C-alpha positions, 0 to 999 in steps of 0.5 A: 200708296198704302203702308203695309207695315203693321204697327207693333202691338206695343211700342216698348217691350219690357226690356226697353221699358226697364232700360228707359227707367234705369236711364231716367232714375238718376233724374228723379228727385226724391222729396225729403221725408216729412216726419209724420207722427201717429194720429190719436185714435180719438181724432179718427172719425171714420171714412165717408164713401160716396154712394156710387163708390159704395155700390161699386164695392158692394157689387164686387164679390170679394168685398160685398155679397 
């Protein structure tokens, strides 16, 4: 015998998701903020981008072309 009930496209709607998040929020631990100091510009030597990533970004019209 087959089940004729179609599954919901999404198991949660936005209201259910927000409710779940609100219930979980008190259980989330916020880590102590580590004091970070600015990095001197002389210590910044650039960014290395793998060739495959560079090709992907170059192919995106917002960034390349």
